[in-house]
VOBATOR-458407 format. One line per 4 residues: for each residue x, y, z of C-alpha. Coordinates in pm, 1 decimal. Example, Ala and Ser with C-alpha at 12.3 -4.5 7.8 and 13.67 -1.06 7.14 Angstrom:
BEGIN
1230.0:-450.0:780.0 | 1367.0:-106.0:714.0
END
This chain:
BEGIN
10302.4:8963.0:10158.6 | 10324.9:8593.1:10308.1 | 10403.3:8541.8:10666.4 | 10409.1:8207.0:10752.2
10303.2:7924.2:10426.2 | 10319.9:7976.9:10075.5 | 10187.2:7696.1:9898.0 | 10401.9:7527.0:9550.9
10188.0:7749.2:9364.3 | 10234.7:8103.5:9491.9 | 10621.8:8026.2:9481.4 | 10615.1:7955.6:9125.1
10449.5:8218.3:8968.6 | 10679.1:8434.8:9212.7 | 10998.6:8266.2:9077.0 | 11115.9:8596.7:8891.1
11024.3:8817.2:9157.6 | 11356.3:9025.3:9244.2 | 11204.4:9096.8:9591.6 | 11208.7:8734.3:9639.4
11479.9:8603.8:9784.6 | 11475.8:8174.4:9848.4 | 11724.6:7963.8:10097.6 | 11728.3:7627.0:10059.4
11836.3:7514.8:10456.3 | 11848.1:7093.7:10365.1 | 12018.2:6920.7:10613.6 | 12095.9:6573.1:10832.1
12187.5:6553.6:11138.3 | 12384.8:6318.2:11108.5 | 12596.4:6369.8:10785.9 | 12691.8:6720.6:10804.6
12768.0:6786.3:10444.1 | 12444.3:6574.7:10270.1 | 12222.4:6887.5:10302.6 | 12431.9:7102.2:10116.7
12537.3:6831.0:9904.8 | 12179.0:6781.2:9780.0 | 12166.1:7123.2:9714.8 | 12500.5:7125.2:9438.1
12311.9:6865.6:9232.2 | 11950.4:6992.1:9248.5 | 11777.1:7291.7:9374.1 | 11494.3:7536.2:9368.5
11615.8:7829.6:9073.6 | 11734.4:8109.5:9261.4 | 11765.5:7949.2:9603.6 | 12085.0:7972.2:9814.2
12193.3:7727.5:10045.4 | 12192.0:7811.7:10409.1 | 12384.4:7565.8:10668.3 | 12216.9:7483.5:11023.6
12512.5:7411.7:11166.5 | 12769.7:7681.9:11031.0 | 12502.2:7948.8:10942.1 | 12203.3:7955.3:11194.8
12410.3:7864.5:11482.0 | 12696.6:8070.9:11412.2 | 12930.5:8189.9:11685.4 | 12904.4:8425.8:11953.9
12614.7:8260.1:12075.7 | 12360.6:8307.7:12320.7 | 12351.2:7933.1:12481.8 | 12493.1:7625.0:12491.3
12227.9:7398.9:12295.7 | 12436.7:7190.3:12004.6 | 12241.3:7439.2:11757.0 | 12329.9:7744.8:11993.0
12076.7:8077.2:11892.6 | 12325.1:8375.5:11772.3 | 12360.1:8645.6:11916.6 | 12172.6:8973.4:11776.2
12454.9:9102.9:11578.6 | 12608.1:8766.8:11491.1 | 12220.3:8738.4:11289.5 | 12231.8:9127.4:11179.1
12606.8:9005.8:11013.0 | 12436.5:8700.0:10915.7 | 12118.9:8836.2:10724.7 | 12306.4:9126.0:10570.1
12528.9:8840.7:10417.1 | 12232.2:8667.8:10246.4 | 12041.5:8986.3:10091.5 | 11837.4:9029.1:10328.3
11653.0:9399.4:10350.2 | 11303.4:9508.3:10499.6 | 11190.5:9464.6:10090.5 | 11304.0:9145.0:10059.7
11010.0:8817.9:10060.3 | 11197.9:8549.7:10211.4 | 11096.0:8165.2:10107.6 | 11239.0:7853.2:10310.8
11254.5:7531.5:10217.4 | 11393.0:7228.3:10354.9 | 11385.6:6769.8:10338.5 | 11198.0:6761.0:10642.0
10865.7:6877.1:10525.2 | 10961.6:7193.9:10740.3 | 11180.8:7144.8:11080.4 | 11487.1:7333.9:10988.8
11317.2:7570.3:10780.5 | 11116.3:7708.6:11032.4 | 11423.6:7805.4:11276.2 | 11544.9:8032.6:11012.4
11148.2:8185.9:11001.0 | 11176.5:8171.6:11403.6 | 11490.2:8434.9:11330.0 | 11386.1:8695.6:11160.5
11050.3:8723.5:11307.0 | 11328.1:8744.1:11643.1 | 11445.8:9002.3:11441.0 | 11155.4:9150.7:11358.5
11137.0:9076.4:10972.4 | 10786.6:8934.2:10884.2 | 10777.3:8942.0:10504.5 | 10902.6:8571.7:10539.1
10720.3:8200.1:10518.9 | 10800.8:7866.0:10464.6 | 10745.4:7641.8:10156.3 | 10441.8:7405.9:10228.5
10577.3:7093.8:10173.5 | 10940.1:7155.8:10166.3 | 11121.6:6998.8:9820.0 | 10941.9:6695.3:9850.8
10605.8:6875.2:9718.0 | 10837.2:7082.5:9457.0 | 10952.6:6746.5:9319.2 | 10618.2:6552.6:9347.8
10446.5:6840.7:9178.9 | 10688.9:6829.6:8924.0 | 10842.1:7239.6:8962.1 | 11219.7:7352.4:8766.9
11465.8:7279.5:8956.3 | 11869.9:7393.5:8890.7 | 12202.5:7345.3:9013.8 | 12369.5:7672.1:8975.4
12551.1:7764.5:9282.2 | 12377.5:8090.9:9397.9 | 12541.1:8381.6:9563.9 | 12387.2:8581.3:9748.0
12396.6:8945.0:9739.4 | 12480.4:9124.0:10055.1 | 12275.9:9405.5:10163.7 | 12217.6:9575.6:10491.6
11974.5:9429.0:10773.1 | 12033.5:9600.8:11112.7 | 11733.0:9514.4:11360.7 | 11687.9:9487.7:11683.1
11623.4:9169.0:11837.9 | 11209.9:9046.0:12016.4 | 11396.1:9026.1:12296.4 | 11040.9:8853.1:12465.8
11017.2:8638.0:12205.3 | 11349.1:8400.7:12385.5 | 11389.6:8265.8:12713.3 | 11721.7:8178.6:12829.7
11833.2:7864.9:13123.2 | 11713.5:8040.6:13445.5 | 11362.8:8170.5:13355.5 | 11219.3:7895.3:13220.3
11036.0:7690.9:13504.6 | 10953.9:8066.4:13556.1 | 10680.4:7957.8:13290.7 | 10338.5:7812.0:13396.1
10301.2:7602.1:13052.7 | 10666.6:7440.6:12915.3 | 10567.3:7248.0:12578.2 | 10829.6:6960.5:12489.2
10854.1:6939.9:12108.4 | 11099.6:6676.3:12027.8 | 10875.0:6308.3:11956.6 | 10711.3:6107.9:12232.8
10995.8:5851.4:12330.9 | 11228.8:6093.8:12401.2 | 11004.5:6300.4:12593.0 | 10906.5:6001.8:12823.7
11278.0:5918.1:12864.5 | 11212.5:5659.5:12718.2 | 11537.9:5689.6:12507.2 | 11750.4:5935.8:12381.6
11947.9:5923.4:12086.0 | 12104.5:6260.8:12010.5 | 12130.6:6394.5:12421.6 | 12384.6:6296.7:12740.0
12037.7:6187.5:12908.4 | 11735.1:6089.6:12874.6 | 11369.2:6280.2:12985.1 | 11233.4:6624.4:13005.5
11185.4:6960.2:13205.2 | 11032.7:6888.8:13442.1 | 10615.1:7016.9:13379.3 | 10647.8:7010.7:13076.5
10410.8:6912.0:12834.8 | 10483.6:6738.7:12537.5 | 10290.3:6807.2:12127.7 | 10540.1:6567.6:11883.7
10630.9:6891.5:11590.7 | 10487.1:6621.7:11286.7 | 10142.0:6637.2:11490.3 | 10089.7:6970.3:11275.7
10144.3:6780.7:10939.9 | 9889.9:6594.6:10715.9 | 9917.5:6265.5:10605.6 | 10054.4:6371.2:10291.1
10366.6:6632.8:10490.9 | 10167.6:6914.1:10450.1 | 10104.4:7193.3:10748.6 | 9743.1:7078.0:10852.0
9429.0:7295.1:10825.3 | 9412.0:7623.3:11010.2 | 9107.9:7547.7:11189.4 | 9197.1:7191.1:11261.6
9558.7:7415.6:11429.4 | 9359.6:7683.8:11596.1 | 9149.3:7359.3:11789.7 | 9503.4:7205.7:11847.1
9604.4:7428.3:11971.4 | 9387.3:7666.0:12189.8 | 9307.4:7287.4:12376.3 | 9754.1:7271.1:12428.8
9755.1:7678.8:12569.3 | 9444.9:7632.3:12776.9 | 9401.1:7943.7:12994.4 | 9785.7:8005.4:12936.4
9765.9:8323.9:12624.4 | 10019.4:8197.8:12366.4 | 10311.4:8438.3:12421.3 | 10335.4:8299.3:12734.5
10394.4:7992.8:12655.0 | 10760.3:7852.4:12585.9 | 10812.9:7549.0:12326.5 | 11115.2:7397.9:12339.8
11280.8:7098.9:12192.7 | 11608.0:6904.2:12160.9 | 11836.3:7201.8:12036.5 | 11600.9:7500.3:11969.4
11539.2:7381.8:11594.0 | 11235.9:7176.6:11580.9 | 11039.8:7389.8:11838.0 | 10992.5:7645.2:11580.5
10786.7:7434.7:11385.4 | 10497.5:7486.4:11678.8 | 10612.3:7804.0:11715.1 | 10577.9:7839.2:11374.7
10258.4:7664.0:11312.0 | 10063.4:7822.5:11613.1 | 10096.1:8160.0:11467.2 | 9953.3:7990.7:11116.4
9662.8:7943.5:11349.0 | 9641.1:8334.2:11415.9 | 9853.2:8304.8:11792.2 | 10057.6:8546.9:11851.1
10395.9:8444.5:11853.2 | 10513.9:8235.7:12143.7 | 10827.6:8174.2:12327.9 | 11131.3:7971.0:12235.5
11399.2:7829.2:12516.3 | 11599.8:7829.3:12251.8 | 11851.9:7618.3:12489.6 | 11614.3:7354.9:12515.4
11695.3:7000.6:12610.9 | 12064.8:6938.7:12501.1 | 12113.9:7233.8:12724.7 | 11940.0:7201.3:13002.2
12031.9:6820.6:13056.6 | 12386.8:6880.8:13054.2 | 12346.8:7161.8:13294.5 | 12452.2:7114.5:13666.0
12160.6:7091.3:13925.3 | 11905.5:7096.8:13672.5 | 11658.9:6850.4:13752.6 | 11524.3:6610.5:13492.5
11194.8:6410.1:13432.2 | 11068.5:6065.4:13330.3 | 10690.4:5947.5:13242.8 | 10597.9:5594.5:13220.4
END
């Protein structure tokens, strides 16, 4: 069972496994149809396309971020439509080194499905190593998915500042408030510290070795247990990359403030901090 990451060779050797379901979640925040168009041209054989905006942010939702988290009932319906059940090993990939794939990884973990992993290196790694591709549009075979959510794994806007360790996963310039290319205001949640999600990667776009991630997250968490640390980003997507990296390093799943900065900065009365 793969629970965090899967490498190229391991996936290649299992493409004929009937209990394997592969999801392509390539997406472009500035061109929302680009991922689906890329999938229609070429994808890993058997992969089913899942849309970050239409599927992984499906309403009704639990918050007011740019990519709102679907409610539990909505996620159960979505995962049933996608053909996921308790026997399925789910593999997810994208073309941004796991930034979008990690969102679906986290959602399935939140819904207590543990057989889920992200392809390390994603689409680029698959192409660079000359993995097989096809252009057949795959349709999921509906199944029954009806799990309970791990409610402690997600934090709502009213509870974020109850936690001592809040971690912003955006790039440092957005965290500091130097610039804000997407959301209404620049800055960060007061007292939050910064760990850019790309710090989980090496120069090849693969996740860093586990021993390196262990050292980095031990320093990040300090005296706080991982499950009492809260991560956020712009809209509850790339923060999941940090959650994936922490679990891959052997820590318990931290919490996600799913509304993230897009909700926080748009909510009246919420204090905003900037850094020099």
